C-alpha positions as CSV (number, residue, x, y, z in Angstrom):
1,X,136.6,-157.2,69.8
2,X,137.2,-154.1,72.1
3,X,139.7,-154.5,75.2
4,X,138.3,-152.6,78.2
5,X,139.9,-149.2,78.6
6,X,140.4,-148.3,82.3
7,X,137.9,-145.6,83.1
8,X,138.2,-143.6,86.4
9,X,135.4,-141.6,87.9
10,X,136.7,-137.9,88.2
11,X,138.7,-135.3,86.4
12,X,138.6,-133.9,82.9
13,X,141.2,-136.3,81.6
14,X,139.1,-139.3,82.8
15,X,135.9,-138.0,81.2
16,X,137.9,-137.8,77.9
17,X,138.9,-141.4,78.4
18,X,135.2,-142.3,78.7
19,X,134.4,-140.6,75.4
20,X,137.3,-142.1,73.7
21,X,136.3,-145.6,75.0
22,X,132.9,-145.0,73.3
23,X,134.7,-145.0,69.8
24,X,135.8,-148.7,70.3
25,X,139.4,-147.8,69.3
26,X,140.6,-151.3,68.5
27,X,137.9,-151.9,66.2
28,X,138.2,-148.3,64.5
29,X,141.8,-149.0,64.2
30,X,141.2,-152.0,62.1
31,X,138.6,-150.2,60.0
32,X,141.0,-147.4,59.2
33,X,143.7,-150.0,58.4
34,X,141.5,-151.7,55.8
35,X,140.5,-148.3,54.5
36,X,144.2,-147.3,54.0
37,X,144.8,-150.6,52.1
38,X,142.1,-149.6,49.7
39,X,143.8,-146.2,49.3
40,X,147.2,-147.7,48.7
41,X,146.0,-150.2,46.2
42,X,144.1,-147.6,44.3
43,X,147.3,-145.6,43.6
44,X,149.7,-147.2,41.0
45,X,153.2,-147.2,42.1
46,X,154.5,-144.8,44.8
47,X,152.0,-142.2,46.0
48,X,152.6,-138.4,45.3
49,X,152.7,-135.9,48.1
50,X,149.2,-135.0,47.2
51,X,148.1,-138.5,47.4
52,X,149.6,-138.8,50.8
53,X,147.8,-135.8,52.0
54,X,144.5,-137.0,50.7
55,X,145.1,-140.3,52.3
56,X,145.7,-138.8,55.8
57,X,142.7,-136.5,55.6
58,X,140.5,-139.5,54.4
59,X,141.8,-141.7,57.3
60,X,140.8,-139.0,59.8
61,X,137.4,-138.6,58.3
62,X,136.7,-142.2,58.2
63,X,138.0,-142.6,61.8
64,X,135.7,-139.8,62.9
65,X,132.6,-141.4,61.3
66,X,133.5,-144.9,62.4
67,X,133.9,-143.6,65.9
68,X,130.6,-141.9,65.7
69,X,129.0,-145.2,64.7
70,X,130.7,-147.0,67.6
71,X,129.4,-144.4,70.1
72,X,125.9,-144.5,68.8
73,X,126.1,-148.4,69.0
74,X,127.2,-148.0,72.7
75,X,124.1,-145.7,73.4
76,X,121.7,-148.0,71.8
77,X,122.9,-151.2,73.3
78,X,123.7,-149.8,76.8
79,X,121.1,-152.2,78.3
80,X,122.5,-155.2,76.5
81,X,126.1,-154.2,77.3
82,X,125.3,-154.1,80.9
83,X,124.4,-157.8,80.9
84,X,127.4,-159.1,79.1
85,X,130.8,-159.4,80.7
86,X,132.6,-158.5,77.5
87,X,130.9,-155.0,77.4
88,X,129.8,-154.2,80.9
89,X,132.8,-152.0,81.3
90,X,131.6,-149.5,78.7
91,X,130.8,-145.9,80.1
92,X,127.2,-146.0,78.8
93,X,126.6,-149.4,80.3
94,X,127.9,-148.3,83.6
95,X,126.0,-145.0,83.5
96,X,129.1,-142.8,83.6
97,X,128.0,-141.0,80.5
98,X,124.4,-139.9,80.0
99,X,122.4,-140.7,76.9
100,X,122.5,-137.1,75.8
101,X,126.3,-136.9,76.2
102,X,126.8,-140.1,74.1
103,X,124.3,-138.8,71.4
104,X,125.8,-135.4,71.1
105,X,129.3,-136.9,71.1
106,X,128.3,-139.3,68.2
107,X,126.6,-136.5,66.2
108,X,129.7,-134.2,66.5
109,X,132.0,-136.8,65.3
110,X,129.7,-137.7,62.4
111,X,129.3,-134.2,61.3
112,X,133.0,-133.3,61.6
113,X,134.1,-136.5,59.8
114,X,131.5,-136.1,57.0
115,X,132.3,-132.3,56.5
116,X,136.0,-133.3,56.3
117,X,135.4,-136.0,53.7
118,X,133.0,-133.9,51.6
119,X,135.3,-130.6,51.4
120,X,138.8,-132.2,51.4
121,X,138.3,-135.5,49.8
122,X,135.3,-136.0,47.7
123,X,131.3,-136.2,48.0
124,X,131.3,-140.0,47.0
125,X,133.5,-140.9,49.8
126,X,131.4,-138.8,52.3
127,X,128.1,-140.5,51.1
128,X,129.6,-144.0,51.2
129,X,131.0,-143.4,54.7
130,X,127.7,-141.9,55.8
131,X,125.8,-144.9,54.4
132,X,128.2,-147.2,56.3
133,X,127.4,-145.3,59.5
134,X,123.6,-145.8,58.9
135,X,124.0,-149.4,57.9
136,X,126.0,-150.2,61.2
137,X,124.4,-147.9,63.7
138,X,121.0,-148.1,62.6
139,X,120.2,-151.1,60.3
140,X,122.4,-153.5,62.0
141,X,122.4,-152.3,65.6
142,X,118.7,-151.2,65.9
143,X,117.0,-153.5,63.5
144,X,118.9,-156.6,62.5
145,X,120.8,-157.6,65.6
146,X,117.9,-158.1,67.8
147,X,115.6,-159.6,65.0
148,X,117.5,-162.4,63.2
149,X,120.4,-164.8,63.8
150,X,121.6,-163.8,60.4
151,X,122.2,-160.3,61.7
152,X,125.9,-160.5,61.3
153,X,125.7,-161.9,57.8
154,X,123.5,-159.0,56.4
155,X,125.0,-156.3,58.7
156,X,128.5,-157.5,57.7
157,X,128.1,-155.4,54.5
158,X,128.8,-152.3,56.6
159,X,131.8,-153.8,58.1
160,X,133.2,-154.7,54.7
161,X,133.1,-151.1,53.4
162,X,136.3,-149.7,54.6
163,X,138.5,-150.7,51.6
164,X,135.7,-149.3,49.3
165,X,135.8,-146.0,51.2
166,X,139.6,-145.9,50.7
167,X,139.4,-146.6,47.1
168,X,136.7,-144.1,46.5
169,X,138.8,-141.5,48.4
170,X,141.7,-141.8,46.0
171,X,140.0,-142.3,42.6
172,X,136.5,-140.9,43.0
173,X,134.8,-144.1,42.0
174,X,134.4,-147.7,43.2
175,X,136.3,-150.3,41.0
176,X,136.1,-154.0,40.9
177,X,139.2,-154.2,42.9
178,X,137.6,-152.4,45.7
179,X,134.5,-154.9,45.4
180,X,136.9,-157.8,45.8
181,X,138.3,-156.5,49.0
182,X,134.7,-155.8,50.1
183,X,133.8,-159.5,49.3
184,X,136.7,-160.7,51.4
185,X,135.8,-158.9,54.6
186,X,132.1,-159.7,54.1
187,X,132.7,-163.4,53.9
188,X,135.3,-163.0,56.8
189,X,132.8,-161.4,59.3
190,X,130.4,-164.4,60.0
191,X,133.0,-167.0,61.0
192,X,134.9,-164.3,62.9
193,X,131.9,-163.2,65.0
194,X,130.3,-166.7,65.4
195,X,133.7,-167.9,66.8
196,X,133.2,-165.2,69.5
197,X,129.6,-166.0,70.0
198,X,130.3,-169.7,70.6
199,X,132.2,-169.0,73.8
200,X,130.2,-166.0,74.7
201,X,126.8,-167.7,74.2
202,X,125.5,-167.4,77.6
203,X,126.2,-163.7,77.5
204,X,124.1,-163.4,74.3
205,X,121.4,-165.7,75.8
206,X,121.2,-163.5,78.9
207,X,121.0,-160.3,76.7
208,X,118.2,-161.9,74.6
209,X,120.1,-161.4,71.4
210,X,119.3,-164.1,68.6
211,X,123.0,-165.0,67.8
212,X,123.3,-168.1,65.9
213,X,124.7,-170.4,68.7
214,X,121.7,-169.2,70.8
215,X,119.0,-169.9,68.2
216,X,120.5,-172.9,66.3
217,X,122.9,-174.4,68.8
218,X,126.6,-174.9,69.1
219,X,127.0,-177.7,66.5
220,X,125.2,-175.9,63.8
221,X,127.1,-172.8,64.3
222,X,130.4,-174.7,64.2
223,X,129.5,-176.1,60.8
224,X,128.6,-172.8,59.5
225,X,131.9,-171.3,60.7
226,X,133.7,-174.2,58.7
227,X,131.6,-173.6,55.6
228,X,132.2,-170.0,55.6
229,X,136.1,-170.4,55.8
230,X,135.9,-172.6,52.8
231,X,134.2,-169.9,50.8
232,X,136.4,-167.2,52.3
233,X,139.4,-169.3,51.3
234,X,138.3,-168.9,47.6
235,X,137.6,-165.3,47.9
236,X,141.1,-164.6,49.3
237,X,142.5,-166.0,46.1
238,X,140.6,-163.5,43.9
239,X,143.1,-160.6,44.0
240,X,145.7,-162.9,42.6
241,X,143.4,-164.3,40.0
242,X,142.1,-160.8,38.9
243,X,145.7,-159.5,38.6
244,X,145.7,-157.2,41.7
245,X,148.6,-159.0,43.3
246,X,151.5,-161.4,42.8
247,X,152.8,-164.5,44.1
248,X,153.9,-163.2,47.6
249,X,150.2,-162.3,48.3
250,X,149.1,-165.6,46.9
251,X,151.5,-167.5,49.3
252,X,150.4,-165.5,52.3
253,X,146.8,-165.9,51.5
254,X,147.0,-169.6,51.2
255,X,148.9,-169.9,54.4
256,X,146.6,-167.8,56.7
257,X,143.5,-169.3,54.9
258,X,144.7,-172.8,55.6
259,X,145.3,-171.7,59.2
260,X,141.7,-170.3,59.5
261,X,140.2,-173.3,58.0
262,X,142.3,-175.6,60.1
263,X,141.0,-173.8,63.2
264,X,137.4,-174.1,62.0
265,X,137.8,-177.7,61.1
266,X,139.2,-178.5,64.6
267,X,136.5,-176.5,66.1
268,X,133.8,-178.4,64.2
269,X,135.3,-181.8,65.2
270,X,135.9,-181.2,68.9
271,X,134.5,-178.0,70.5
272,X,136.1,-176.2,73.5
273,X,135.8,-172.6,74.6
274,X,139.5,-172.4,74.5
275,X,139.6,-173.5,70.8
276,X,136.7,-171.1,70.0
277,X,138.8,-168.3,71.6
278,X,141.8,-169.2,69.7
279,X,139.7,-169.3,66.4
280,X,138.5,-165.9,67.0
281,X,141.9,-164.5,67.7
282,X,143.4,-166.2,64.7
283,X,140.6,-164.6,62.5
284,X,141.9,-161.2,63.5
285,X,145.5,-162.3,62.6
286,X,144.2,-163.6,59.3
287,X,142.6,-160.4,58.1
288,X,145.4,-158.1,59.2
289,X,148.1,-160.4,57.7
290,X,146.2,-160.8,54.5
291,X,145.8,-157.1,54.0
292,X,149.4,-156.4,55.0
293,X,150.4,-159.0,52.3
294,X,148.4,-157.0,49.8
295,X,150.2,-153.8,50.9
296,X,153.6,-155.2,50.6
297,X,152.9,-157.0,47.2
298,X,151.5,-153.9,45.7
299,X,155.1,-152.4,45.8
300,X,156.9,-155.3,44.6
301,X,154.4,-156.9,42.1
């Protein structure tokens, strides 16, 4: 999901760029955006100034811990990253940052973010965010990813946590609304990543990772992408059914879900790398537009 960030060889500013690149900025931005949606939906009506300050601090804390997890991921997977065109540019893969530098950087971000969440938000948000760090950086990256083709399904739980973190930051608990948002991202993750894996299959095969297209083939993976988009479609209707949102959200949810399912159906019927790439890109649009619609609908519903 990350876009390569140009990295130069010398100078303090360039070293800072290398550390920044370890945080996978595009990925972390989406994480913080989803957490922010959880924060907004947790507050009825317009937020107070206190709510705004709490949300800003929570976003910073979540960004720091998410960046720490991304940096740790880069450290653990530096050998795999070096074998894949999509990730070979990362500073750890290119040997431009040492293991110790990456580890210390990750630890400092994690400690700073956790402290910020504990003292200025609430302990529940800190523990949930730290658990997400462990789920992604350790359980998914170290254990599941090299072990099973279902890695992205099980490990997707960590990626689905941001709205829950946002909700907990503002309320101090985890409500059913937050779990609905969690479910949407959890079901969105497999078709999103498998679309990517379809056209990057040789990279994953070369790296020795048991991604679904490598272990079960192209046709089986395409079917799974399609089936997951059907289930995801149903989950995207739940905010409206539960009463979290109104007709605006419903209209947008149906539109983008039809689009995602349409791409998945076309991919299933007639595969091409170009279509797989378009499906992957549309999946990003799907989630972003869906959550933006929830945000807008919250203030007019």
